[in-house]
C-alpha positions as CSV (number, residue, x, y, z in Angstrom):
1,X,-33.4,90.3,88.1
2,X,-30.7,91.0,85.7
3,X,-29.3,88.1,83.7
4,X,-26.4,87.8,81.2
5,X,-28.8,87.1,78.4
6,X,-32.6,86.9,78.0
7,X,-33.8,83.6,79.4
8,X,-35.8,80.9,77.7
9,X,-37.9,78.3,79.4
10,X,-39.6,74.9,78.7
11,X,-41.6,72.4,80.6
12,X,-41.1,68.7,80.9
13,X,-42.8,65.7,82.5
14,X,-41.3,63.6,85.3
15,X,-42.6,60.7,87.3
16,X,-43.5,63.2,90.0
17,X,-45.3,65.7,87.8
18,X,-44.6,68.6,85.4
19,X,-41.4,70.6,85.9
20,X,-40.2,73.8,84.2
21,X,-36.7,75.1,83.6
22,X,-35.5,78.5,82.6
23,X,-32.0,79.2,81.3
24,X,-29.7,81.7,79.5
25,X,-26.2,81.4,78.0
26,X,-24.6,81.3,81.4
27,X,-26.7,78.6,83.0
28,X,-30.0,77.7,84.7
29,X,-31.9,80.7,86.0
30,X,-35.0,79.1,87.3
31,X,-36.5,75.6,88.1
32,X,-40.0,74.6,89.1
33,X,-40.2,71.4,91.1
34,X,-43.0,68.9,90.0
35,X,-46.4,70.5,89.8
36,X,-49.7,68.6,89.4
37,X,-51.6,71.6,88.0
38,X,-50.8,73.8,85.0
39,X,-51.7,76.8,87.1
40,X,-48.6,76.2,89.2
41,X,-46.5,76.3,86.1
42,X,-48.1,79.5,85.0
43,X,-47.6,81.1,88.4
44,X,-44.0,80.1,88.5
45,X,-43.4,81.6,85.0
46,X,-45.0,84.9,86.0
47,X,-43.2,85.1,89.3
48,X,-39.8,83.5,88.7
49,X,-39.2,83.8,84.9
50,X,-41.3,86.8,83.7
51,X,-38.9,87.7,80.9
52,X,-38.4,84.2,79.7
53,X,-39.7,83.2,76.3
54,X,-40.6,79.6,75.4
55,X,-37.5,78.0,73.8
56,X,-35.9,74.8,72.7
57,X,-33.2,73.6,75.1
58,X,-29.7,73.1,73.8
59,X,-27.7,69.9,74.7
60,X,-26.5,71.4,78.0
61,X,-30.1,72.1,79.2
62,X,-31.3,68.8,77.8
63,X,-28.7,67.1,80.0
64,X,-30.2,68.9,83.1
65,X,-33.7,67.9,82.1
66,X,-32.6,64.3,81.6
67,X,-30.9,64.4,85.0
68,X,-34.0,65.8,86.7
69,X,-36.2,63.2,85.1
70,X,-33.9,60.4,86.4
71,X,-33.8,62.1,89.9
72,X,-37.6,62.0,90.1
73,X,-37.6,58.4,88.9
74,X,-35.5,57.5,92.0
75,X,-31.9,57.6,90.6
76,X,-29.1,59.3,92.6
77,X,-28.1,62.4,90.6
78,X,-25.5,65.0,91.5
79,X,-26.4,68.6,90.3
80,X,-23.5,70.3,92.0
81,X,-21.7,71.0,88.6
82,X,-24.8,72.3,86.8
83,X,-24.0,76.0,85.8
84,X,-26.5,78.5,87.3
85,X,-26.9,82.2,86.8
86,X,-28.1,83.7,90.0
87,X,-28.5,87.1,88.4
88,X,-29.2,89.9,90.8
89,X,-29.2,87.6,93.9
90,X,-28.0,89.1,97.2
91,X,-24.3,88.3,97.8
92,X,-25.1,86.7,101.2
93,X,-27.7,84.5,99.6
94,X,-25.3,83.5,96.8
95,X,-22.8,82.4,99.5
96,X,-25.5,80.3,101.2
97,X,-26.4,78.7,97.8
98,X,-22.8,77.9,97.1
99,X,-22.4,76.2,100.5
100,X,-25.6,74.3,100.1
101,X,-24.5,72.9,96.8
102,X,-21.9,70.9,98.8
103,X,-24.6,69.0,100.6
104,X,-24.8,65.7,98.7
105,X,-27.6,63.4,97.7
106,X,-28.9,61.6,100.8
107,X,-27.5,64.1,103.3
108,X,-29.2,66.9,105.1
109,X,-28.2,69.9,107.1
110,X,-30.0,72.5,109.2
111,X,-30.6,76.3,108.7
112,X,-28.3,76.9,111.8
113,X,-25.6,74.5,110.6
114,X,-25.5,76.3,107.2
115,X,-25.1,79.7,109.0
116,X,-22.3,78.2,111.1
117,X,-20.6,76.8,108.1
118,X,-20.5,80.4,106.7
119,X,-18.9,81.7,109.9
120,X,-22.1,83.2,111.3
121,X,-24.0,82.7,114.6
122,X,-27.3,80.8,115.0
123,X,-29.2,84.1,114.8
124,X,-28.5,84.1,111.1
125,X,-30.4,80.8,110.7
126,X,-33.6,82.8,109.9
127,X,-31.7,84.5,107.0
128,X,-30.7,81.1,105.7
129,X,-34.4,80.2,105.8
130,X,-35.3,83.3,103.8
131,X,-32.6,82.3,101.2
132,X,-34.2,78.8,100.9
133,X,-37.6,80.3,100.3
134,X,-36.4,82.5,97.5
135,X,-34.1,79.9,95.9
136,X,-34.6,80.3,92.1
137,X,-33.3,76.8,91.2
138,X,-34.5,74.2,93.8
139,X,-33.2,70.7,93.2
140,X,-30.1,72.1,91.5
141,X,-29.5,74.2,94.7
142,X,-30.9,71.5,97.0
143,X,-32.9,73.5,99.5
144,X,-35.0,70.4,100.2
145,X,-32.0,69.1,102.1
146,X,-32.2,71.8,104.7
147,X,-34.1,71.0,107.9
148,X,-35.2,73.0,110.9
149,X,-33.6,72.5,114.3
150,X,-34.2,69.2,115.9
151,X,-34.7,67.5,112.6
152,X,-38.1,69.1,112.0
153,X,-39.0,69.3,108.3
154,X,-39.3,73.1,108.2
155,X,-41.1,75.0,105.4
156,X,-40.9,74.5,101.7
157,X,-42.3,76.9,99.1
158,X,-42.5,74.5,96.2
159,X,-45.8,73.1,94.9
160,X,-47.0,70.6,97.5
161,X,-45.2,72.4,100.3
162,X,-43.5,70.3,103.0
163,X,-45.0,67.1,101.7
164,X,-43.0,67.6,98.5
165,X,-39.9,68.1,100.6
166,X,-40.5,64.8,102.5
167,X,-41.1,63.0,99.2
168,X,-37.8,64.3,97.8
169,X,-35.9,63.4,100.9
170,X,-37.4,59.9,100.8
171,X,-36.3,59.5,97.2
172,X,-32.8,60.1,98.5
173,X,-33.2,57.5,101.3
174,X,-33.7,60.1,104.1
175,X,-36.6,59.1,106.3
176,X,-38.2,61.9,108.2
177,X,-40.3,60.8,111.2
178,X,-43.4,62.9,111.4
179,X,-43.6,64.7,114.7
180,X,-46.1,63.6,117.3
181,X,-47.7,66.5,119.3
182,X,-45.0,67.8,121.6
183,X,-42.1,65.8,120.0
184,X,-39.8,67.0,117.3
185,X,-39.3,65.1,114.1
186,X,-36.0,63.4,113.6
187,X,-34.3,62.3,110.4
188,X,-33.0,58.7,110.5
189,X,-29.8,59.5,108.6
190,X,-27.6,62.2,107.3
191,X,-28.6,65.2,109.4
192,X,-26.1,67.6,111.0
193,X,-27.3,69.4,114.1
194,X,-26.3,72.9,115.1
């Protein structure tokens, strides 16, 4: 990826585990959701922020770290105004990420609904899913708020997988009913169906 300036990164502890953040002069370029194992942090750095050097956050990034810490402690936090640098991201993915940033704390949407909001048909829902799996700044671009059709939890590529997604949604007051064999999961609030 090409960024405006070379990124820096640091790690920080939250109530849910250790997070990492990478940034440059433009904004946040990478974010690791809580990990329980340092190996997860190392893998994230190699995969998502290979050019980043360990650095000391400025006031702007310290504000994002403080907000993330409050979020994982259970406080409602809005990250929609946090500046991000999506570098060499695909233009279509960038459009998806911009639309997703409008989904507020405690709300959910579906892959298909996001495609529809961008003026595309349901066949593009899979592309939305790919964008979610490659989201460089989860939480700030809230991919955990995107569910599969029928309110199913869908995938999640962060440490802890779908269980992490469920925990984050529960922090926001969105209860996901675990599916019984042959029955889809259903959120109890905030979901938009396609």
